[in-house]
Every structure is written in C-alpha cells, then in structure tokens.
C-alpha positions in Angstrom: 163.6 184.1 152.5 161.3 187.0 154.7 157.7 186.8 154.9 155.2 189.7 154.6 154.8 189.5 158.5 158.8 189.4 158.9 159.2 193.0 157.1 156.4 193.4 159.1 157.8 193.1 162.1 161.0 194.2 161.8 160.3 198.0 159.9 157.4 198.7 163.3 157.4 202.0 163.7 159.3 203.1 167.1 156.7 204.2 170.3 158.0 207.1 169.9 158.4 208.4 166.3 155.7 210.5 164.6 153.1 208.3 163.4 151.8 211.0 161.7 154.3 211.6 158.9 153.0 209.9 154.7 154.0 207.2 153.7 154.7 206.5 149.7 153.9 203.2 148.1 155.6 203.4 145.0 153.8 200.4 143.1 153.3 198.3 139.8 152.0 195.2 137.9 153.4 194.2 134.7 151.5 190.9 133.0 152.8 188.7 129.4 151.9 185.1 128.1 154.2 183.5 130.2 154.3 185.5 134.1 152.6 187.8 135.9 153.7 190.0 139.1 154.3 193.1 141.1 156.5 195.7 142.8 156.2 197.6 145.6 158.1 200.1 147.2 157.2 201.5 150.1 159.1 204.9 151.2 159.0 207.4 153.5 161.1 210.5 154.5 162.3 210.0 150.9 164.7 207.2 152.6 163.9 203.3 151.1 161.9 201.1 153.6 160.6 198.4 152.2 161.1 196.8 147.9 159.0 193.6 148.0 158.8 191.3 144.4 156.1 189.0 144.0 155.9 186.8 141.2 151.6 185.0 140.8 150.7 181.5 139.4 148.4 182.5 138.0 146.9 184.8 135.1 146.5 187.9 135.5 145.5 191.2 133.3 147.8 194.0 133.2 144.6 195.9 135.1 144.9 192.8 136.9 148.3 192.9 138.2 148.3 196.7 139.1 145.6 196.2 141.5 146.6 193.0 143.6 150.2 195.7 143.3 148.3 197.9 145.6 146.5 195.4 147.6 149.8 194.7 148.5 151.3 197.8 148.9 148.5 198.2 151.4 148.8 195.4 153.3 152.0 196.5 153.8 150.4 199.9 155.4 148.3 198.6 157.6 150.7 196.3 158.9 153.4 199.0 159.5 150.6 200.5 161.4 151.2 203.7 158.8 148.0 206.8 158.9 148.8 208.8 155.6 149.1 207.3 151.8 150.3 209.0 149.5 150.4 206.2 146.4 152.2 206.0 143.5 151.3 204.4 140.7 151.6 204.4 136.7 147.6 203.1 136.4 145.4 205.9 136.5 142.6 203.1 136.5 144.0 202.3 140.1 145.1 205.0 141.2 141.6 206.8 140.1 
C-alpha cells in the first residue's frame, strides 16, 4: 500500500515540465452513521494523475468530511509543487 508521500514522489513534475498549467482536484466527502471518508482525483491536462480515497476512524459531519477532502487535495498539490489549481467539488460551502 502506497502512502501519500509515495504518490508525491512518483508523480513529481519533471524539471522541463510546464508547472504553470492548472491542475484540477475533484474532491468529495461522505459521512453516515457507520463511517466517513473522502475521495480526491487530481488531474492535469484532462488526464488522470492521482486517485486517493481515505476512510476516517472517527465520526465527522458531511461538511467536516468535505473540508477534509479539500485539505487532502491541497496537500497532494503542495507535495507536487503545483502552482495553479481549479478545484471541483459538489460542496458550495467548501469551494465558496
């Protein structure tokens, strides 16, 4: 099983790669009585780059899980030295 750091190392931009083109993290979170988690898909130029799913061992509300999802997406972007992001989410609260 790979960690977040493994993903960041594997998908680090190449030195000659244009790092000014935008990346798009698609994020979503969900919570119910039994469990909660998040999903993040980070893409660039319309190509899938990274998918990350996380299950939390603690109870959170739907809004809290949506915030956790954006934090995961932003951390992935930071680890990849991304300069421009266009976030996609079904949560107006988080994106707004």
